[in-house]
C-alpha positions as CSV (number, residue, x, y, z in Angstrom):
1,M,0.0,0.0,0.0
2,N,1.2,3.4,-0.8
3,T,2.3,5.4,2.2
4,A,0.4,8.5,0.9
5,V,-2.8,6.5,0.7
6,A,-2.2,5.0,4.2
7,Q,-1.8,8.4,5.7
8,T,-5.0,9.8,4.2
9,E,-7.2,6.9,5.4
10,E,-9.1,7.7,8.6
11,R,-9.5,5.1,11.3
12,E,-13.0,4.1,12.2
13,I,-14.4,5.6,15.3
14,D,-16.5,3.3,17.5
15,P,-19.7,5.2,18.3
16,V,-20.2,3.4,21.6
17,E,-16.7,4.3,22.8
18,A,-17.2,7.9,21.6
19,A,-20.5,8.2,23.5
20,L,-18.9,6.8,26.6
21,A,-15.9,9.2,26.3
22,L,-18.3,12.2,26.1
23,C,-19.6,11.2,29.5
24,G,-16.3,10.5,31.1
25,G,-16.7,6.7,30.8
26,D,-19.9,6.7,33.0
27,A,-22.3,4.2,31.4
28,R,-25.3,5.5,33.3
29,A,-24.6,9.1,32.4
30,T,-24.2,8.0,28.8
31,I,-27.6,6.3,28.8
32,V,-29.3,9.3,30.4
33,T,-27.8,11.6,27.8
34,L,-28.8,9.4,24.9
35,L,-32.4,9.1,26.3
36,E,-32.6,12.9,26.6
37,E,-31.4,13.2,23.0
38,L,-33.9,10.7,21.8
39,H,-36.7,12.6,23.6
40,F,-35.6,15.9,22.0
41,V,-35.4,14.3,18.5
42,R,-38.9,12.7,19.0
43,K,-40.3,16.1,19.9
44,Q,-38.7,17.6,16.8
45,L,-40.2,14.8,14.7
46,A,-43.7,15.5,16.2
47,L,-43.3,19.2,15.2
48,T,-42.2,18.3,11.7
49,Q,-45.0,15.8,11.3
50,A,-47.6,18.4,12.4
51,G,-46.2,21.0,10.1
52,M,-45.6,19.0,6.9
53,S,-48.3,18.6,4.3
54,V,-48.7,15.1,2.7
55,G,-48.4,16.8,-0.7
56,F,-45.0,18.2,0.2
57,T,-43.7,14.8,1.0
58,R,-45.5,13.0,-1.8
59,G,-47.4,10.8,0.7
60,W,-44.5,10.0,3.0
61,K,-45.0,10.6,6.7
62,P,-42.4,10.6,9.4
63,S,-42.6,7.6,11.8
64,F,-41.7,7.3,15.5
65,E,-41.0,3.6,15.1
66,I,-38.4,1.7,13.1
67,E,-40.1,0.0,10.1
68,G,-40.1,-3.7,10.1
69,E,-40.1,-4.2,13.9
């Protein structure tokens, strides 16, 4: 492998480790933070759903649940 190519490749970041690092490694604080973020995003989705017309989205509607579960 070319050294120039190897230097430009970025290493993958583990999202779980990144979330834990943001909370100083405290798993409980990480879960609380993620639940608060989820609550915020769900409120934003509800506002978006209320303000969007079906014609604007060509029949698509936002959903609170993951499809297929």
